[in-house]
C-alpha positions in Angstrom: 27.6 -5.1 -19.6 24.6 -7.4 -19.6 21.6 -6.0 -17.8 18.0 -7.3 -18.2 14.8 -6.5 -16.4 11.6 -8.6 -16.4 8.2 -7.1 -15.4 6.5 -9.7 -13.2 3.9 -7.4 -11.6 2.4 -4.0 -11.3 2.7 -3.7 -15.1 -0.5 -2.1 -16.5 -2.1 -2.8 -13.1 -1.5 -1.5 -9.5 -0.7 -4.5 -7.3 1.7 -7.4 -7.3 4.9 -5.3 -7.6 7.7 -7.6 -8.7 10.7 -6.7 -11.0 13.5 -9.2 -11.8 16.8 -7.5 -12.5 19.7 -9.6 -13.9 23.1 -8.0 -13.9 26.7 -9.4 -13.7 25.4 -12.9 -13.2 23.3 -11.7 -10.2 19.5 -12.0 -9.9 17.7 -9.4 -7.8 13.9 -9.2 -7.2 12.8 -5.7 -6.5 9.6 -5.9 -4.5 7.7 -9.1 -3.9 4.1 -8.1 -3.7 0.7 -9.8 -3.7 -1.8 -9.3 -6.5 -5.1 -8.0 -5.1 -7.2 -7.4 -8.2 -9.8 -10.2 -8.3 -9.0 -11.1 -11.9 -5.3 -11.3 -11.3 -5.1 -13.1 -7.9 -4.5 -16.4 -9.7 -0.9 -15.1 -10.3 -0.3 -15.4 -6.6 -1.0 -19.2 -6.9 0.9 -19.7 -10.2 4.5 -21.1 -9.9 6.9 -18.1 -9.8 8.4 -17.5 -13.3 11.9 -18.0 -11.9 13.0 -20.7 -9.4 13.1 -18.8 -6.1 16.3 -20.7 -5.2 18.0 -18.8 -8.1 17.2 -15.4 -6.8 20.2 -13.9 -4.9 18.4 -11.1 -3.0 15.2 -9.2 -2.7 15.1 -5.4 -2.4 11.9 -4.1 -0.7 10.8 -0.5 -1.3 8.2 -0.5 1.4 5.8 -2.6 3.5 2.5 -2.3 1.7 1.1 -5.8 1.0 1.1 -5.3 -2.8 4.9 -4.8 -2.5 5.9 -7.3 0.3 3.0 -9.7 0.6 4.3 -12.5 -1.6 7.6 -12.9 0.2 6.5 -15.7 2.6 5.5 -17.8 -0.4 8.8 -17.0 -2.2 10.7 -18.1 1.0 8.6 -21.3 1.4 9.3 -22.2 -2.2 13.1 -22.0 -1.8 14.4 -18.4 -1.6 17.3 -18.3 0.9 19.0 -15.0 0.2 18.6 -11.7 2.1 15.8 -9.2 1.9 17.1 -5.7 2.2 14.9 -2.8 3.4 14.9 0.1 5.9 14.5 -0.7 9.6 11.1 0.8 9.8 10.0 -1.2 6.8 11.3 -4.4 8.4 9.3 -3.7 11.6 6.1 -2.9 9.7 6.5 -5.7 7.1 6.7 -8.3 9.9 3.4 -7.0 11.2 1.8 -6.9 7.7 3.0 -10.4 6.7 1.9 -12.1 9.9 -1.5 -10.5 9.7 -1.8 -11.4 6.0 -1.0 -15.0 6.8 -3.5 -15.1 9.7 -6.2 -13.7 7.4 -5.4 -16.2 4.7 -5.6 -19.1 7.1 -9.0 -17.7 8.5 -10.4 -17.1 5.0 -9.4 -20.5 3.8 -11.3 -22.1 6.8 -14.3 -19.9 6.2 -14.4 -20.7 2.5 -14.0 -24.5 3.1 -17.1 -24.4 5.3 -19.1 -22.1 3.0 -18.3 -23.9 -0.2 -19.0 -27.3 1.4 -22.4 -26.0 2.6 -23.1 -24.6 -0.9 -21.8 -27.6 -2.8 -19.3 -25.6 -4.9 -15.7 -24.8 -5.3 -14.1 -21.3 -5.5 -11.8 -19.9 -8.2 -8.7 -20.5 -6.0 -7.5 -23.3 -3.8 -9.3 -23.5 -0.4 -6.0 -23.4 1.4 -3.9 -20.4 2.6 -1.3 -19.1 0.1 1.1 -19.3 3.1 0.8 -19.7 6.9 1.6 -17.7 10.0 4.5 -20.1 10.4 5.8 -19.2 7.0 5.5 -15.5 7.7 7.4 -15.8 11.0 10.1 -17.8 9.3 10.7 -15.6 6.4 11.3 -12.4 8.4 14.6 -13.9 9.6 15.9 -13.1 6.1 15.4 -9.4 6.6 18.5 -7.3 6.6 17.8 -3.7 7.6 19.7 -0.9 5.8 20.1 2.9 6.4 19.0 5.6 4.0 21.8 6.8 1.7 24.3 4.1 2.7 25.2 1.8 -0.3 24.9 -1.9 0.2 27.1 -4.3 -1.8 25.0 -7.1 -3.2 27.5 -8.8 -5.4 30.7 -8.0 -7.3 29.9 -4.8 -9.1 26.3 -4.6 -7.9 25.2 -2.3 -5.1 22.0 -0.7 -3.9 21.2 2.5 -2.1 17.9 3.4 -0.4 16.6 6.9 -0.3 13.6 8.3 1.6 10.6 8.6 -0.8 7.9 9.7 1.7 4.7 7.7 0.9 4.7 5.6 4.1 6.9 5.2 7.1 10.3 3.7 6.0 9.5 3.8 2.3 12.4 4.2 -0.2 13.2 4.5 -3.8 16.1 2.3 -4.6 19.1 3.0 -6.9 20.9 -0.1 -8.2 24.3 0.6 -9.6 26.0 -2.0 -11.9 29.7 -1.6 -12.6 31.9 -3.5 -15.0 35.3 -2.8 -16.6 35.3 0.8 -15.4 31.8 1.6 -16.7 28.6 1.8 -14.6 24.9 2.1 -15.1 22.3 3.1 -12.5 18.6 1.9 -12.4 16.1 3.7 -10.1 13.1 1.8 -8.9 10.7 4.5 -7.6 8.6 2.2 -5.4 5.5 4.3 -4.5 6.4 8.0 -4.5 5.0 10.1 -1.7 3.6 13.6 -1.7 5.1 16.9 -0.5 3.7 18.8 2.5 1.7 15.9 3.8 1.1 15.2 7.5 3.5 13.1 9.6 6.3 12.2 7.2 9.2 14.1 5.7 9.1 15.1 2.0 10.5 12.7 -0.6 14.2 12.9 -1.5 14.5 14.0 -5.2 16.7 11.8 -7.4 19.5 13.5 -9.3 20.5 11.0 -11.9 19.5 7.7 -13.5 20.4 5.8 -16.6 17.2 3.9 -16.4 14.0 4.6 -14.4 11.0 2.6 -13.3 8.4 5.1 -12.0 4.9 4.5 -10.6 1.8 6.1 -12.1 -1.1 5.2 -9.8 -2.3 8.8 -10.0 -0.4 9.7 -13.1 -3.4 11.1 -14.9 -4.9 13.3 -12.1 -4.3 15.9 -9.4 -5.3 15.4 -5.7 -7.5 17.9 -3.8 -5.6 20.0 -1.2 -5.4 19.5 2.6 -8.1 22.0 3.3 -10.6 20.2 1.0 -9.8 17.0 2.9 -10.8 18.3 6.3 -13.8 20.2 4.9 -15.1 17.0 3.3 -14.4 14.8 6.3 -16.2 17.3 8.6 -19.1 17.4 6.3 -19.5 13.6 6.1 -19.2 13.2 9.9 -21.6 16.0 10.8 -24.3 14.9 8.3 -24.1 11.3 9.5 -24.2 12.3 13.1 -27.4 14.3 12.4 -28.9 11.3 10.8 -27.9 9.0 13.7 -25.8 6.6 11.7 -22.2 5.4 11.8 -19.3 6.5 9.6 -17.5 3.4 8.4 -14.1 4.1 6.9 -12.2 1.2 5.2 -8.5 2.1 5.8 -5.2 0.5 5.2 -3.4 -0.3 8.4 -0.3 1.4 7.2 -0.3 5.2 6.7 -4.0 5.7 5.7 -5.2 4.9 9.2 -2.7 7.2 10.7 -3.5 10.0 8.2 -7.2 9.8 8.9 -6.5 9.9 12.7 -4.3 13.0 12.1 -7.1 14.8 10.3 -9.7 13.7 12.9 -7.4 15.1 15.6 -7.2 18.5 13.7 -11.0 18.7 13.4 -11.4 17.9 17.1 -8.9 20.6 18.1 -10.7 23.1 15.9 -14.1 22.0 17.3 -15.4 21.4 13.8 -16.9 17.9 14.7 -18.6 16.8 17.8 -16.9 14.5 20.4 -17.7 11.0 19.1 -16.5 7.6 20.0 -13.9 6.5 17.4 -12.5 3.0 16.9 -9.3 1.9 15.3 -10.6 -1.6 14.8 -7.5 -3.3 13.5 -4.9 -5.0 15.5 -2.5 -4.5 12.6 -3.1 -0.8 12.4 -2.7 -0.5 16.2 0.7 -2.2 16.0 1.8 -0.1 13.0 0.8 3.1 14.9 3.2 1.9 17.7 6.0 1.7 15.1 5.2 5.4 14.2 5.8 6.3 17.8 9.1 4.4 17.8 10.5 6.3 14.8 10.3 10.0 15.5 13.4 10.6 13.4 11.1 10.0 10.3 8.5 12.5 11.4 8.2 15.9 9.7 8.6 19.1 11.8 4.9 19.7 12.3 4.3 16.1 13.5 7.3 16.4 15.9 5.8 19.6 17.3 2.4 17.9 17.8 4.1 14.9 19.6 6.1 17.3 21.9 2.8 19.1 22.8 0.9 15.8 23.4 -1.5 16.9 20.7 -0.6 14.2 18.1 -2.8 11.5 16.6 -1.5 9.2 19.3 -3.5 11.3 21.8 -6.8 11.5 19.9 -9.7 12.1 22.3 -12.4 9.5 22.3 -10.3 7.0 20.4 -10.4 3.3 21.4 -8.0 0.8 20.0 -9.7 -2.6 19.6 -7.5 -5.6 19.3 -9.8 -8.4 20.6 -12.5 -9.9 18.4 -15.2 -9.5 21.1 -14.4 -5.8 21.3 -14.8 -5.5 17.6 -18.2 -7.3 17.6 -19.4 -5.0 20.5 -18.9 -1.9 18.3 -22.0 -2.8 16.2 -24.1 -2.9 19.4 -23.5 0.8 20.3 -26.3 3.2 19.9 -25.6 6.6 18.4 -22.9 7.7 15.9 -19.5 6.1 16.1 -16.5 6.4 13.7 -15.1 3.0 12.6 -11.7 2.7 11.0 -11.0 -0.9 9.9 -9.1 -2.8 7.3 -8.6 -3.8 4.7 -8.6 -0.5 2.7 -10.0 -2.1 -0.5 -12.5 -4.1 1.5 -11.0 -7.4 0.3 -10.9 -9.0 3.8 -10.6 -8.3 7.5 -13.0 -6.7 10.0 -14.2 -4.0 7.6 -16.4 -6.6 5.9 -18.3 -7.3 9.1 -18.9 -3.5 9.7 -19.9 -3.1 6.1 -22.4 -6.0 6.4 -23.9 -4.3 9.5 -24.1 -0.8 8.1 -24.5 -0.9 4.4 -28.2 -1.7 4.8 -28.7 1.3 7.0 -29.8 4.5 5.2 -28.6 6.6 8.2 -25.0 5.3 7.9 -22.2 6.4 5.6 -19.5 4.3 3.9 -16.6 6.7 3.4 -14.0 5.4 0.9 -10.7 7.3 1.4 -8.3 5.1 -0.4 -7.6 3.9 -3.9 -10.0 1.1 -4.9 -8.4 -1.2 -7.5 -10.5 -2.8 -10.2 -12.0 -6.1 -9.1 -12.1 -5.3 -5.4 -15.1 -5.1 -3.2 -14.3 -1.4 -2.5 -14.4 -0.6 -6.2 -17.7 -2.5 -6.5 -19.2 -0.5 -3.7 -17.8 2.8 -5.1 -19.7 2.1 -8.3 -22.9 2.1 -6.2 -24.8 -1.0 -7.4 -28.2 -1.7 -6.0 -26.8 -4.7 -4.0 -23.5 -6.2 -3.0 -22.4 -9.7 -1.8 -20.5 -9.8 1.5 -19.7 -13.0 3.3 -21.8 -15.1 1.0 -24.9 -12.9 1.5 -26.5 -10.5 -1.0 -27.2 -7.2 0.8 -29.0 -4.1 -0.6 -27.0 -0.9 -0.5 -29.0 1.6 1.5 -26.2 3.5 3.2 -24.7 6.6 1.7 -21.5 5.8 -0.2 -19.1 8.7 -0.3 -15.6 9.0 -1.6 -13.0 11.5 -0.4 -9.9 12.2 -2.4 -6.7 13.8 -1.3 -5.7 11.3 1.4 -3.7 9.1 -1.0 -0.1 8.6 0.0 0.7 8.3 -3.7 2.1 11.3 -5.7 -0.3 12.6 -8.3 0.7 13.8 -11.8 2.1 17.1 -10.6 3.9 15.5 -7.6 5.5 12.9 -9.9 6.6 15.6 -12.4 8.1 17.7 -9.7 9.9 14.7 -8.2 11.4 13.8 -11.6 12.5 17.4 -12.3 15.5 16.7 -10.1 17.1 14.5 -12.8 19.8 16.6 -14.4 19.7 14.5 -17.6 16.9 12.4 -19.1 17.2 8.7 -18.4 18.1 6.5 -21.4 14.7 4.9 -21.0 11.8 5.3 -18.5 9.4 2.5 -17.8 6.0 3.7 -16.4 4.7 1.0 -14.0 2.2 0.5 -11.1 -0.8 2.1 -12.7 -3.9 1.0 -14.5 -3.5 1.2 -18.3 -5.1 4.7 -18.8 -3.2 6.3 -16.0 0.2 4.7 -16.9 -0.2 5.6 -20.6 -1.3 9.2 -19.8 1.8 9.7 -17.6 4.1 8.1 -20.2 2.6 10.4 -22.9 3.2 13.4 -20.6 6.9 12.4 -20.2 7.3 12.0 -23.9 5.6 15.2 -25.0 6.5 17.6 -22.2 10.0 16.3 -21.3 11.0 14.6 -24.6 11.9 11.4 -22.7 11.9 7.9 -24.1 9.0 6.5 -22.0 7.0 3.3 -22.4 4.4 1.2 -20.5 5.6 -2.4 -20.2 3.1 -5.2 -20.0 3.1 -8.2 -17.7 6.1 -10.5 -18.2 7.8 -8.2 -20.7 11.6 -8.5 -20.7 13.9 -5.6 -21.7 17.6 -5.6 -22.2 19.0 -2.4 -20.7 22.6 -2.4 -21.8 
């Protein structure tokens, strides 16, 4: 039995998830994500290490951009197989990819004008990585699957998707390879969710695996609990309201926006924050929220009860959803405190950059970072609290308060991951720790080796391992 895996992304970093599995003469790409770290974005432009025409299928764990965002380029460059994912993931990925393509087209035009005016060239080509037309064309390759129902991909190769929490529709994927009466199973964790979190059901626990790829985004730390989240959120909002400024919250359109709305709703119901105008200033986040409404079967019991009582995040008082550009611009003309949720979550693009430019110079406003900020992103730069920051070609002094709130991450922390893996009745033959910055990944690999006695390693970019 000949099984090989090649680590083409999210190996000692946290974006660009791409894993090439070769088995029984079949080539599968598990996840097809964009690199978002500034120093690694050139990999998005590099020729793919394998001819896309030679890849038989793509298996998608979930719809975050760092897992699905490269697919339109793979399709444009020749991939013509199917992409398998859950139905909710398919619905959300369509929204994410079209928005990504639109932003890339817009950013390319903006950079062309700016660089021409400044007489210079950027680090990357001043063209979109792919277009809206590419994004609309590639989703025709989507083939939705059900949780727990095996899908035959080739002779002796099948995949099964299991709920993993994290975001709506997310899955860990078990690929089973069979030959001459023997079989091997490889689990790709995707991004593992947390237990007892709002909105979604808890992750399914895997029971067996010969080989395991497990994420480690927060593999070296433990999240605060839910009470701490709402206490902290109330504190930031109330202090900023007293100062007369705005609360600007960079949020990912998928899951993080909905989680923040959930906690805001709880605080309003408890009368712990004043009634304020709130804006979900992201057409993509608005569309994703509508997908949440269409999939009540994926909600946990508490969220289902809230929906039935008309007290869910979909009914948040004072919330305005802003799709149009003019509506977005009008927010910054409002006097008094408003709450602004806008993407992108790492401040790498989108409407959040306009709100940052308007508020980061105001000492009465607060920039509240609620999501993971990868190295090399604008969000990480702001989090480091330099004296000034460059946004849209302008250098701006940072006068606003910069606050960070942990605990909202949809990623499992060290304890969540350890608990999730405790369901495995036997240690895997080999465990590959992925999707984490080097310190976090190595810390979690060391924990698996010392506490569980597992054979665990942290592969580097473009490593190739023979599994069997």
